[in-house]
KETOR-358922 format. One record per residue: residue number from 1; residue in three letters; x, y negated, z of N, C-alpha, C in turn. Coordinates in steps of 0.001 Angstrom, whole numbers, plus 500000, padded with zeros to 6 digits. Layout:
BEGIN
<NUM,'ALA',<X,Y,Z>,<X,Y,Z>,<X,Y,Z>>
...
END
This chain:
BEGIN
<1,'MET',<174932,601988,172782>,<175069,602557,171607>,<174236,601567,170386>>
<2,'ILE',<174026,600585,169959>,<173226,599224,169574>,<172987,600504,167566>>
<3,'LYS',<171437,600307,167835>,<171082,600968,166311>,<170771,599916,165420>>
<4,'VAL',<171507,600492,164038>,<171093,599299,162834>,<171424,599748,161730>>
<5,'HIS',<169846,599560,161132>,<169647,599775,159352>,<170406,598786,158529>>
<6,'LEU',<170926,598589,158180>,<171294,598183,157121>,<170989,597596,155675>>
<7,'ASP',<169893,596955,154839>,<169293,596511,153741>,<170281,595745,152616>>
<8,'THR',<171280,596068,151644>,<172239,595838,151345>,<172474,595443,149992>>
<9,'ASP',<172665,594652,149005>,<172911,594535,147899>,<174620,594980,147645>>
<10,'ILE',<175232,595528,148143>,<176518,595929,148079>,<177119,596336,146813>>
<11,'GLY',<178507,595636,146039>,<178776,595881,145109>,<178483,594471,143997>>
<12,'GLY',<178583,593805,144702>,<178699,592344,143973>,<180276,591839,144856>>
<13,'ASP',<179285,590653,145478>,<180115,589837,146205>,<180546,590419,147177>>
<14,'ILE',<182095,590529,147626>,<182355,591512,148310>,<182029,591409,149977>>
<15,'ASP',<181468,589827,150280>,<181345,590783,151816>,<180099,590905,152191>>
<16,'ASP',<179112,591967,151786>,<178598,593081,151653>,<179055,594467,152143>>
<17,'MET',<180268,594078,151529>,<181438,595287,151706>,<182136,594833,153267>>
<18,'CYS',<182488,593385,153344>,<182835,593277,154938>,<181961,593435,155806>>
<19,'ALA',<180641,593308,155156>,<179977,592981,156600>,<179783,594543,156971>>
<20,'LEU',<179644,595666,156684>,<179649,597544,156022>,<180877,597479,157291>>
<21,'ALA',<182102,597394,156617>,<182832,597669,157437>,<182922,597293,158542>>
<22,'LEU',<182674,596086,158784>,<182520,595547,160052>,<181779,596520,161199>>
<23,'LEU',<180092,597124,160941>,<179557,597572,161594>,<180810,598958,161481>>
<24,'LEU',<181044,599531,160935>,<182150,600520,160405>,<182919,600969,162061>>
<25,'ARG',<183338,599675,161988>,<184316,599564,162840>,<183884,599594,164125>>
<26,'ARG',<182839,598858,164585>,<182089,598892,166101>,<181805,599785,165897>>
<27,'LYS',<182607,600682,167624>,<183015,601763,167937>,<180995,601938,168818>>
<28,'ASP',<180184,601022,169457>,<179297,600493,170001>,<177996,600614,169111>>
<29,'VAL',<178600,600774,167387>,<177433,600630,166494>,<176869,602209,166218>>
<30,'GLN',<175917,602657,165916>,<175069,603803,165347>,<174209,602727,164166>>
<31,'ILE',<174814,603229,162333>,<174492,603225,161759>,<172887,603832,161429>>
<32,'THR',<171693,603764,161265>,<170596,604692,160952>,<171144,605609,159821>>
<33,'GLY',<170950,604511,158757>,<170809,604689,157220>,<171285,603205,156670>>
<34,'ILE',<171556,603556,155561>,<171486,602202,154750>,<170523,602215,153500>>
<35,'THR',<169956,601168,152897>,<169060,601122,151338>,<170036,600415,150915>>
<36,'THR',<169726,600013,149773>,<170669,598985,148657>,<168981,598112,147341>>
<37,'VAL',<169380,597269,147132>,<168683,596161,147077>,<168705,595860,145653>>
<38,'CYS',<167897,595881,144745>,<168550,595107,143733>,<169893,595635,142845>>
<39,'ASP',<169339,597386,142576>,<169956,598495,142313>,<170487,598361,141053>>
<40,'ASN',<171467,598798,140273>,<171771,599038,139383>,<171783,600913,139307>>
<41,'LEU',<170592,601073,138889>,<170316,602811,138500>,<171215,603457,139751>>
<42,'GLY',<171235,602759,140544>,<171655,603299,141806>,<173494,603069,142128>>
<43,'GLN',<174031,602483,141726>,<175334,602661,141510>,<175148,601432,142710>>
<44,'ARG',<175201,600565,143690>,<174995,599535,144413>,<175161,600804,145731>>
<45,'ALA',<173509,601694,145615>,<174114,603279,146931>,<174995,604147,146919>>
<46,'GLY',<175585,604580,145368>,<176608,604758,145077>,<177794,604354,145548>>
<47,'TYR',<178142,603045,146068>,<179229,602167,146789>,<179176,602359,148002>>
<48,'ALA',<178081,602619,148483>,<177326,602637,150262>,<178087,604143,150730>>
<49,'ARG',<177518,605378,149502>,<177811,606611,149830>,<179418,606765,150121>>
<50,'TYR',<180019,605486,148430>,<181786,606212,148205>,<182083,605571,150048>>
<51,'VAL',<181858,604415,150382>,<182607,603615,151431>,<182536,604529,153066>>
<52,'LEU',<181161,604629,153237>,<180617,606096,154279>,<182232,607086,154146>>
<53,'ASP',<181730,607608,153218>,<182337,609592,153291>,<183751,608863,153253>>
<54,'LEU',<184558,607622,152501>,<185648,607107,153051>,<186056,607514,154397>>
<55,'GLU',<185207,607059,154902>,<185171,607001,157196>,<185067,607685,157638>>
<56,'GLY',<184290,609187,156622>,<184267,610247,157540>,<182577,610124,157946>>
<57,'ARG',<181619,609451,157559>,<181058,609088,158073>,<179496,609453,157106>>
<58,'HIS',<180047,611149,157176>,<179056,611393,156208>,<177098,611662,156321>>
<59,'LYS',<177713,611645,157521>,<175919,612082,157939>,<174642,610538,158056>>
<60,'ILE',<175453,609562,157897>,<174688,608192,157777>,<173887,608238,156608>>
<61,'PRO',<173059,608502,156173>,<171819,608716,154712>,<172019,607072,153864>>
<62,'ALA',<172140,606932,153552>,<172050,606059,152103>,<171149,606338,151163>>
<63,'ALA',<170936,605380,150664>,<168939,605391,149781>,<168867,604193,148814>>
<64,'ALA',<168732,604661,146804>,<168617,603689,146370>,<167180,602887,146671>>
<65,'GLY',<167121,601340,146912>,<165773,600913,146177>,<165520,600309,145598>>
<66,'ALA',<165087,599115,145320>,<164431,598571,144396>,<165296,598059,143109>>
<67,'GLU',<165218,598270,142098>,<165880,598499,140755>,<166087,596755,140741>>
<68,'ALA',<167243,596160,139796>,<167460,595505,138968>,<166361,594664,138381>>
<69,'GLU',<166289,596120,137487>,<165412,595589,135897>,<163920,595771,136489>>
<70,'SER',<163605,596081,138282>,<162153,596469,138234>,<160784,595305,137927>>
<71,'GLY',<161386,594090,138299>,<160461,592704,137665>,<160647,592393,139158>>
<72,'TYR',<161102,592368,139838>,<160879,591228,141190>,<161737,590297,141364>>
<73,'PHE',<162760,590196,140272>,<163975,589898,140502>,<163981,588434,140019>>
<74,'ARG',<164540,587118,140668>,<164330,585922,139171>,<165421,586267,138001>>
<75,'GLU',<165893,587170,138237>,<166277,587231,136803>,<167570,589035,136945>>
<76,'VAL',<167989,589134,135846>,<168351,590715,136645>,<170079,590490,136669>>
<77,'TYR',<170126,590595,137468>,<171637,590358,138566>,<172404,592236,137915>>
<78,'GLY',<173176,592680,137551>,<174481,593179,137482>,<175577,592828,138469>>
<79,'LEU',<176321,594053,137609>,<177289,594497,138903>,<178531,593531,138255>>
<80,'PRO',<179752,593596,138749>,<181578,593209,138197>,<182513,594605,137580>>
<81,'VAL',<183168,594421,136772>,<183739,595559,136149>,<184152,596248,137289>>
<82,'HIS',<183835,597299,136975>,<183878,598328,137824>,<186088,598177,138776>>
<83,'GLU',<186615,598759,137044>,<187877,599222,137195>,<188700,597685,138316>>
<84,'ALA',<188746,596880,138521>,<188707,595540,139078>,<188925,595682,140084>>
<85,'TYR',<187451,596257,140408>,<187337,596339,142804>,<187232,598299,143021>>
<86,'TRP',<187100,598906,142002>,<187385,599743,143004>,<188384,601368,141970>>
<87,'SER',<189286,601663,142666>,<190292,602719,142452>,<189834,604085,141396>>
<88,'GLU',<188754,604365,141530>,<188324,605689,141191>,<186933,605307,140369>>
<89,'PRO',<186231,606635,139407>,<185119,606889,140045>,<184454,606564,140956>>
<90,'VAL',<182978,606145,140818>,<181658,605947,141992>,<180685,606121,141307>>
<91,'PRO',<180210,608176,141837>,<179019,608177,140792>,<178002,607400,141666>>
<92,'PRO',<177032,606960,140610>,<175893,606189,141642>,<174563,607512,142373>>
<93,'LEU',<173760,606567,143209>,<173281,607276,143607>,<171613,607548,143594>>
<94,'PRO',<171123,607417,142442>,<169685,607261,142270>,<168587,607487,143141>>
<95,'GLY',<168326,607324,143096>,<166605,607913,143596>,<164615,607474,143530>>
<96,'PRO',<164275,607988,143787>,<162901,606657,143349>,<163169,605926,145338>>
<97,'VAL',<161820,605122,144758>,<162494,603656,145644>,<161991,604346,147200>>
<98,'ASP',<160752,605452,146791>,<159869,605662,148494>,<161124,606394,149390>>
<99,'GLU',<162094,606735,148751>,<163207,607423,149240>,<164112,606300,150641>>
<100,'ALA',<163816,605059,149951>,<164504,603920,150943>,<163401,603836,151651>>
<101,'LEU',<162512,603463,151335>,<161356,603499,151998>,<160643,604458,153500>>
<102,'ALA',<161624,605358,152990>,<161095,606307,153744>,<162234,606715,155151>>
<103,'LEU',<163476,606115,154290>,<164932,605471,155252>,<164347,604643,156293>>
<104,'ILE',<163786,603509,156039>,<163359,602451,156640>,<162757,603134,157352>>
<105,'LYS',<162060,603486,157325>,<161103,603936,158415>,<161494,605322,159437>>
<106,'SER',<162554,606223,159185>,<163397,606174,160208>,<163934,606075,160705>>
<107,'SER',<164350,604767,160447>,<165077,603423,161187>,<164599,603146,162153>>
<108,'LEU',<163706,602733,161812>,<162944,602049,162906>,<162080,602656,163429>>
<109,'ASP',<161860,603934,163323>,<161163,605099,164023>,<161894,605695,165245>>
<110,'GLN',<163288,605453,164978>,<165059,605482,165681>,<165461,604241,167031>>
<111,'GLY',<163752,603207,166758>,<164382,602219,167045>,<165955,601258,167245>>
<112,'ALA',<165786,601427,165765>,<166925,600225,165318>,<166555,598604,164805>>
<113,'ILE',<167132,598317,164685>,<167320,596851,164424>,<167508,596948,162638>>
<114,'ILE',<166351,595788,162396>,<167456,595766,160443>,<167912,594657,160312>>
<115,'VAL',<169530,595020,159873>,<170724,593699,159116>,<169956,593884,157776>>
<116,'GLY',<169571,592582,157191>,<169197,592268,155066>,<170179,591054,155000>>
<117,'ILE',<170871,591690,153979>,<171796,590840,153544>,<171785,591021,152340>>
<118,'GLY',<170618,591299,151486>,<170576,590627,150102>,<169010,590381,150041>>
<119,'PRO',<168431,590237,148698>,<166935,590284,148839>,<166358,591046,149150>>
<120,'PHE',<165496,590516,150183>,<163892,591270,150844>,<163370,592495,150635>>
<121,'THR',<163192,591814,148971>,<162556,593515,148318>,<162090,594721,148964>>
<122,'ASN',<163183,595000,149635>,<163030,596590,150170>,<161949,596170,151210>>
<123,'LEU',<161610,595069,152240>,<162014,595165,153859>,<159874,594778,153313>>
<124,'ARG',<159308,593840,151778>,<158293,593776,151493>,<157246,594829,150680>>
<125,'LEU',<158698,596073,150263>,<157630,596968,149316>,<157631,598389,151035>>
<126,'PHE',<158073,597869,151700>,<158289,599057,152959>,<156946,598011,153833>>
<127,'GLY',<156930,597106,154014>,<155439,596441,154792>,<154412,596976,154373>>
<128,'GLU',<154362,596939,152863>,<152635,597062,152247>,<152549,598192,152202>>
<129,'LYS',<153454,599294,151909>,<153361,600208,151915>,<152691,601186,153331>>
<130,'HIS',<153891,600350,154816>,<153679,600889,155916>,<152566,599596,156612>>
<131,'PRO',<151542,599351,156143>,<151146,598155,157654>,<151408,597778,158918>>
<132,'GLY',<151892,597268,159415>,<151710,596652,160570>,<152898,597548,161362>>
<133,'TYR',<153750,597941,160309>,<154959,598390,160548>,<156107,597520,161858>>
<134,'LEU',<156286,596465,160010>,<157202,595471,160157>,<157023,594449,160868>>
<135,'GLU',<155574,594367,161236>,<155408,593749,162460>,<156242,593757,163664>>
<136,'LYS',<156582,595430,164022>,<156833,595179,165101>,<158405,595737,165182>>
<137,'ALA',<159302,595553,163984>,<160438,595383,163300>,<161269,593776,164668>>
<138,'MET',<162522,593856,164389>,<163524,592998,164715>,<164371,592837,163120>>
<139,'LEU',<164157,592027,162579>,<164800,591355,161742>,<165957,590652,161997>>
<140,'PHE',<167162,590785,161317>,<168353,589841,160963>,<168695,589405,159646>>
<141,'LEU',<168320,588637,159119>,<168154,588355,157854>,<169142,587177,157269>>
<142,'MET',<170526,587530,156852>,<170831,586747,156321>,<170226,585762,155293>>
<143,'GLY',<170260,584197,155143>,<169181,583589,154558>,<168726,582449,155176>>
<144,'GLY',<167943,581631,154253>,<167298,580595,154984>,<167781,579010,154468>>
<145,'TYR',<166718,578122,155033>,<167624,576984,154202>,<166435,575393,154526>>
<146,'LEU',<167227,574737,155859>,<166135,574143,156740>,<166872,572979,157172>>
<147,'TYR',<168221,572686,157621>,<169034,571869,157524>,<170347,571941,156679>>
<148,'PRO',<170705,570583,156318>,<171527,570698,155113>,<172499,571027,155228>>
<149,'VAL',<173504,571570,154811>,<175443,572048,155343>,<176050,570640,155441>>
<150,'ARG',<176925,570838,156799>,<177812,569896,157132>,<178533,569214,156474>>
<151,'PRO',<179371,567914,156627>,<180326,567664,156053>,<181384,567898,156248>>
<152,'GLY',<182026,568117,154805>,<183363,568748,154607>,<183428,570333,154146>>
<153,'PHE',<182028,571060,153835>,<181912,572064,153080>,<181223,571824,151511>>
<154,'PRO',<181403,572937,150993>,<180199,573309,149697>,<178840,572272,150290>>
<155,'GLN',<178561,571659,149532>,<177065,570738,149351>,<175583,571686,149101>>
<156,'TRP',<176199,572528,149387>,<175039,573457,148164>,<174023,573033,149308>>
<157,'GLY',<172588,573284,148219>,<171095,573132,148341>,<170704,574310,148744>>
<158,'ASN',<168980,574236,148690>,<168197,575139,148936>,<168021,575875,147900>>
<159,'GLU',<168378,575846,146660>,<168047,576542,145696>,<169694,577784,145603>>
<160,'MET',<170576,577594,145867>,<172383,578549,146084>,<171734,579973,147689>>
<161,'ASP',<170497,579860,147944>,<170001,580203,149122>,<169738,581507,148084>>
<162,'PHE',<170922,582947,147441>,<170941,583536,146777>,<169561,584717,147355>>
<163,'ASN',<169436,585600,148724>,<168808,586303,149272>,<167346,586150,148909>>
<164,'VAL',<167021,584739,149686>,<165643,584116,149455>,<164898,583708,148120>>
<165,'GLN',<165582,582599,147562>,<165466,582927,145977>,<164788,583484,144671>>
<166,'ALA',<166250,584565,144852>,<166484,585943,143877>,<165001,585956,143895>>
<167,'ASP',<164281,586551,144905>,<163121,587365,145365>,<162158,586425,146339>>
<168,'VAL',<161569,585628,145726>,<160524,584568,146945>,<159649,585428,147446>>
<169,'ASN',<158896,586143,146430>,<157386,586851,147039>,<158073,587523,148360>>
<170,'SER',<159328,587958,148288>,<159302,589339,149122>,<160165,588306,150524>>
<171,'ALA',<160728,587768,150135>,<161603,587017,151538>,<160452,585786,151624>>
<172,'HIS',<159131,585483,151320>,<158137,584746,152268>,<157476,585840,152826>>
<173,'TYR',<157405,586981,152200>,<156716,588202,152951>,<157561,588889,154206>>
<174,'ALA',<158788,589083,154597>,<160106,589071,155212>,<159587,588465,156341>>
<175,'ILE',<159608,586926,156105>,<160180,586018,157056>,<158340,586172,157997>>
<176,'GLU',<157456,585667,157230>,<155454,585638,158079>,<155727,587154,158421>>
<177,'HIS',<155881,588645,158259>,<155878,589699,158792>,<156835,590110,159355>>
<178,'GLY',<157464,590206,159578>,<158469,590824,160672>,<158408,590115,161902>>
<179,'GLY',<158591,591124,162342>,<157710,591012,164252>,<158654,590092,164827>>
<180,'CYS',<160408,590183,164804>,<161323,589768,165470>,<161932,588912,164377>>
<181,'VAL',<162196,587329,164015>,<163284,587514,162806>,<164392,586163,163391>>
<182,'THR',<164919,586731,162992>,<166509,585979,163319>,<167079,585218,161698>>
<183,'LEU',<167064,584207,161497>,<167696,584027,159982>,<169017,583677,159921>>
<184,'ILE',<169948,584311,159436>,<171321,583398,160100>,<171183,582552,158535>>
<185,'PRO',<171244,580959,158332>,<170867,580331,157291>,<172424,580164,156419>>
<186,'LEU',<172218,580514,154809>,<173109,579707,154210>,<173806,578599,154610>>
<187,'THR',<173537,577081,155631>,<173985,576408,155841>,<175176,576712,157055>>
<188,'VAL',<174927,577547,157874>,<176227,578155,158804>,<177148,579132,158365>>
<189,'THR',<176462,580022,157203>,<177155,580734,157087>,<178424,580205,155473>>
<190,'VAL',<178381,579222,155413>,<179167,578603,154374>,<180018,577803,154686>>
<191,'GLU',<180442,578129,156308>,<181593,577324,156652>,<182491,578678,157311>>
<192,'THR',<181829,579664,157182>,<183189,580812,157237>,<184223,581454,156303>>
<193,'ALA',<185251,581971,156422>,<185984,582001,155065>,<186536,583429,155534>>
<194,'LEU',<186772,584504,154598>,<187564,585726,154729>,<189050,584854,154152>>
<195,'ARG',<189690,584604,154126>,<191314,583967,153738>,<192786,585263,153472>>
<196,'ARG',<193360,584712,151954>,<194848,585226,152169>,<195476,585596,153569>>
<197,'ALA',<195008,585119,154360>,<196226,584830,155071>,<196336,586221,156024>>
<198,'TYR',<194701,586897,155859>,<194386,587893,156228>,<195331,589556,155864>>
<199,'LEU',<195326,589401,154397>,<195379,590347,153774>,<196273,591458,154318>>
<200,'PRO',<197854,590824,154285>,<199010,591195,154856>,<197830,592431,156207>>
<201,'ALA',<197674,591924,157197>,<197604,592437,158148>,<196161,593755,157593>>
<202,'LEU',<195322,593711,157204>,<194340,593800,155945>,<194857,595502,155514>>
<203,'ARG',<195955,595251,154801>,<196721,595828,154089>,<197090,597422,154840>>
<204,'LYS',<197554,596945,156516>,<197828,597814,157979>,<197241,598424,158287>>
<205,'GLY',<195550,598526,157748>,<194579,598684,158943>,<193897,599951,158291>>
<206,'GLY',<194021,600551,157744>,<193564,601470,157716>,<192744,601955,156048>>
<207,'GLN',<192470,603115,155550>,<191696,602871,154695>,<190729,602182,154166>>
<208,'LEU',<189365,601833,154813>,<188323,600995,154523>,<189127,600131,154857>>
<209,'ALA',<190088,599514,155711>,<190858,597689,155358>,<191549,597404,154386>>
<210,'ARG',<192163,598469,153452>,<193205,598209,152965>,<192087,598911,151526>>
<211,'LEU',<190366,599222,151364>,<189817,598564,150075>,<188779,597130,150106>>
<212,'VAL',<189114,596915,151432>,<188900,595242,151293>,<189535,594269,151015>>
<213,'ALA',<191269,594798,151349>,<192144,593705,150970>,<192257,593832,149132>>
<214,'THR',<192029,595446,148478>,<191809,595353,146926>,<190927,594706,146490>>
<215,'GLN',<189295,595159,146907>,<188476,594122,146448>,<188591,592472,146788>>
<216,'ALA',<189596,592062,147572>,<189736,590726,148005>,<190276,589740,147264>>
<217,'GLU',<191539,591066,146745>,<192044,590002,145181>,<192242,590108,144443>>
<218,'ALA',<190622,591300,144014>,<190472,590964,142675>,<188980,589946,142273>>
<219,'PHE',<188764,589573,144178>,<186712,588531,143631>,<188474,587496,143993>>
<220,'ALA',<189338,587360,144243>,<190138,586404,144264>,<190646,585735,142807>>
<221,'THR',<190898,586498,141950>,<191279,586159,140630>,<190451,585988,139816>>
<222,'GLU',<189420,586701,140195>,<188160,586632,139567>,<187077,585311,139149>>
<223,'ASN',<187071,584592,141079>,<186705,583726,141373>,<187535,582379,141928>>
<224,'GLN',<188177,582248,142112>,<189279,581344,142278>,<189023,580337,143483>>
<225,'TYR',<188472,580883,144293>,<187926,579860,145553>,<189293,579019,145992>>
<226,'ASP',<190319,579168,146600>,<191091,578505,146811>,<191457,577543,146381>>
<227,'SER',<191597,577270,145307>,<191504,576284,144151>,<189869,575481,143867>>
<228,'ARG',<189375,576301,143715>,<188307,575739,143534>,<187333,575063,144784>>
<229,'LEU',<187554,575180,145678>,<186962,574814,147188>,<187690,574695,148028>>
<230,'GLY',<188444,575433,147958>,<190027,575392,149255>,<190883,574151,149193>>
<231,'GLU',<190997,573627,148344>,<191841,572576,147741>,<190658,571254,148009>>
<232,'ILE',<189140,571448,147994>,<188069,570417,147695>,<187481,569361,149193>>
<233,'TYR',<186945,571104,149580>,<186556,570926,151279>,<187594,570578,152018>>
<234,'PRO',<187377,570114,152801>,<188286,569717,154207>,<188143,570645,155225>>
<235,'GLY',<186698,571253,155358>,<186743,571661,156521>,<186661,573105,156143>>
<236,'LEU',<187231,573965,155226>,<187467,574876,154202>,<189148,575412,154564>>
<237,'PRO',<189677,576676,154789>,<190745,576785,154859>,<191271,576727,153280>>
<238,'ARG',<192423,576184,153324>,<193010,576161,151704>,<193273,577357,150668>>
<239,'ASP',<193167,578823,151781>,<193462,579916,151226>,<191878,580845,151020>>
<240,'ILE',<191398,579707,151208>,<190373,581187,151239>,<190004,581994,149990>>
<241,'ILE',<189277,583072,150752>,<189506,584228,149391>,<187532,583898,148709>>
<242,'ASN',<186875,584042,149870>,<185245,584406,150012>,<184467,583828,151384>>
<243,'PHE',<183366,583503,151162>,<183008,583276,152161>,<182201,584732,153126>>
<244,'GLN',<182057,584778,153981>,<181296,585732,155171>,<180436,585824,156055>>
<245,'HIS',<179369,585021,154909>,<177837,584700,154443>,<177234,585992,156070>>
<246,'ASP',<177372,587715,155136>,<177185,588949,155643>,<177666,589488,156177>>
<247,'PRO',<178810,589258,157521>,<179567,590107,157991>,<178978,589117,159039>>
<248,'LEU',<178948,587671,159109>,<178081,586926,159912>,<177124,587408,161161>>
<249,'ALA',<176408,587197,159391>,<174530,588147,159923>,<175006,589497,160724>>
<250,'ALA',<175510,590026,159923>,<175975,591146,161370>,<176310,591113,162291>>
<251,'ALA',<177192,590500,162653>,<177847,590469,164021>,<177100,589426,164869>>
<252,'ILE',<176170,588757,164238>,<175137,588043,165209>,<174135,589091,166258>>
<253,'ALA',<173373,589920,164931>,<172702,591165,165258>,<173439,591825,165941>>
<254,'LEU',<174404,592146,166301>,<175442,592621,167411>,<175290,591978,168458>>
<255,'GLY',<175593,590659,168833>,<175563,589761,169799>,<176600,588648,169827>>
<256,'TRP',<177153,589235,168470>,<178141,588582,169204>,<177647,586760,169358>>
<257,'ASP',<178496,586350,169729>,<178063,584430,169430>,<178678,583534,170559>>
<258,'VAL',<180016,583639,170130>,<180768,582422,170330>,<180424,581338,169555>>
<259,'GLY',<180470,580318,170324>,<180191,579107,169957>,<178003,579137,168916>>
<260,'VAL',<177796,580121,169055>,<176443,579946,168314>,<175816,579406,168937>>
<261,'GLU',<174518,578805,168479>,<173296,577724,168803>,<172158,578718,168190>>
<262,'PHE',<171300,578674,169127>,<170090,579106,168060>,<168791,577712,168190>>
<263,'GLU',<167776,577817,167468>,<166659,576877,166974>,<165350,577403,166725>>
<264,'GLU',<164274,578016,168288>,<163334,578154,167613>,<162007,577767,167815>>
<265,'ALA',<161238,577879,166380>,<159901,576907,166117>,<158991,578048,165446>>
<266,'PRO',<157931,577268,165424>,<157073,577591,164163>,<157814,577534,163126>>
<267,'LEU',<157223,578516,162194>,<158185,578045,160634>,<157282,577976,159704>>
<268,'VAL',<157381,577060,158804>,<156176,577315,157267>,<156604,577255,156652>>
<269,'VAL',<156710,578126,155788>,<157129,578764,154191>,<156121,578278,153602>>
<270,'GLU',<157003,577862,152548>,<156074,577898,151410>,<156233,577835,150140>>
<271,'GLU',<155982,578004,148647>,<156608,578300,147732>,<156263,576579,146645>>
<272,'LYS',<157301,576367,146075>,<157150,574681,145083>,<157708,574868,143999>>
<273,'ASP',<157333,574990,143279>,<157702,574897,141477>,<158798,576019,141447>>
<274,'GLY',<158582,577573,142016>,<158914,578767,142302>,<160367,578540,142957>>
<275,'TRP',<160229,578060,143890>,<161415,577959,145117>,<160787,578444,146041>>
<276,'LEU',<161344,578763,147507>,<160900,579044,148808>,<161225,577544,149401>>
<277,'VAL',<160742,577004,150504>,<160898,575922,151061>,<160219,576281,152766>>
<278,'GLU',<161374,575827,153491>,<161155,576657,155014>,<160940,575158,155541>>
<279,'ARG',<160465,575048,156878>,<160418,573780,157776>,<159838,574231,159187>>
<280,'PHE',<160151,573908,159535>,<159581,573820,161219>,<158843,572883,161563>>
<281,'ALA',<157708,573021,162086>,<156441,571888,162460>,<156075,572421,163957>>
<282,'LYS',<156756,572462,164080>,<156224,572432,165975>,<154772,572125,166511>>
<283,'GLY',<153834,572760,166652>,<152620,572883,167042>,<151939,573269,166079>>
<284,'ALA',<152551,574208,164494>,<151627,575070,163622>,<151672,575798,164188>>
<285,'LYS',<150340,576408,164421>,<149779,578038,164342>,<150634,578807,163059>>
<286,'VAL',<151553,578962,163663>,<152188,579749,162622>,<153422,580893,163644>>
<287,'LYS',<154348,581982,163129>,<155529,582802,163838>,<156099,581758,164077>>
<288,'PRO',<157235,581616,165841>,<157878,581433,165600>,<159138,582049,165451>>
<289,'VAL',<160220,581420,164782>,<161506,581846,164002>,<162535,580931,164577>>
<290,'ARG',<163622,582499,165058>,<164719,581827,165335>,<165682,581613,164088>>
<291,'VAL',<166187,580771,164122>,<167312,579509,163159>,<169004,579491,163717>>
<292,'VAL',<169880,580455,163477>,<170944,580125,163590>,<171103,578585,163053>>
<293,'THR',<171450,577660,164245>,<172367,576275,163602>,<173678,575755,164148>>
<294,'ARG',<174514,576782,164540>,<175484,575967,164905>,<176662,577403,164845>>
<295,'ILE',<178003,577604,164810>,<178667,578756,164481>,<180168,578601,164889>>
<296,'ASP',<181156,578951,165676>,<182151,578665,165842>,<182943,579478,164604>>
<297,'ALA',<183145,578637,163391>,<183929,579279,162329>,<184845,580292,162474>>
<298,'GLU',<185964,579132,162360>,<186984,579894,163330>,<186824,581144,164070>>
<299,'ALA',<185945,581012,165377>,<186038,581962,166427>,<185855,583588,165183>>
<300,'PHE',<184935,583046,164403>,<184217,584425,163736>,<184863,584739,162752>>
<301,'ASN',<185773,583961,161805>,<186759,584617,161081>,<187925,585410,161589>>
<302,'ARG',<188700,585432,162904>,<190022,586011,163411>,<188919,587052,164042>>
<303,'TYR',<187028,587054,164278>,<187010,587957,165074>,<186545,588941,164246>>
<304,'TRP',<186421,589010,163178>,<186289,590002,161866>,<187963,590832,162054>>
<305,'VAL',<188471,589652,161115>,<189976,590386,161129>,<190700,591414,161923>>
<306,'GLU',<190087,590875,163781>,<190795,591582,164247>,<189899,592901,164545>>
<307,'VAL',<188386,592853,164713>,<187670,594332,164516>,<188230,595083,163344>>
<308,'MET',<188411,594744,162348>,<189381,595762,161850>,<190680,595985,161517>>
<309,'VAL',<191328,595328,162190>,<192686,595640,162494>,<192791,596147,163431>>
<310,'GLY',<191858,596320,164401>,<191790,596914,165717>,<192559,596006,166677>>
<311,'GLU',<193451,594468,166183>,<194317,593902,166916>,<193943,592438,166095>>
<312,'GLY',<194383,591474,167144>,<194909,590406,167438>,<195704,589912,165694>>
<313,'ILE',<195585,589398,165397>,<196314,588081,163883>,<196824,586916,164691>>
END
């Protein structure tokens, strides 16, 4: 059984939902706890609680971490219109950030890995509260930018690396203080896709899969990635709804390895003009970090939906 603690900003971009759904669908995964970051008076934690309860996973604890208006973030990040994504009211789950930090500690005490798929503020706050603890942890972080995006995909630069750049200080801290850090960077996650072609199968895949399909439709209407990106970049499917940044990070943390390549080397992390910049510096006296450099994106896309619906498509 793989023990996982999920630190997430669920409730905005739907790839957080898709990552949580993947973890819930994997029968070999024990989720020891969920903490939310950049929360909005506990609403993100409430969303996580709703999904857990929908799946009958009432014993998995969830707690709200750093608030959006805490001053840690580049700006105050809000939430989409609730009614577009959720069919009923979802009560918030507010709480002091110390409850989230205690939940992280409990997960690590149980031997869990940490999958970070939002800004890394909670991890920094935890590390500062419990010196030396984070240095023993295995972290899989969705973020990082060391190489440019391959041709055929959106040519996004370092400033688009949201999880890192939303809270530069915390990203710097987490990368430098994590015991064993694997970065799943934007430059590979941008090759993944949640496709409209998957929606019919998701609608037949149970409550959680149907909720994902509903939110995918809402996201497609709001963002129109098919026309804005799918029709422009040949590496993307024409029916793209969203990128699967966070599910890819979760899958790699669980050992999914089809076409996955890594590079591991000492990583220098610096702040320049308010942005975090990372670079490999072989020979430097800094901690090595493992970075995913290549994936088989089509294989991953199909793997995710097959886990969701329990069969091939």
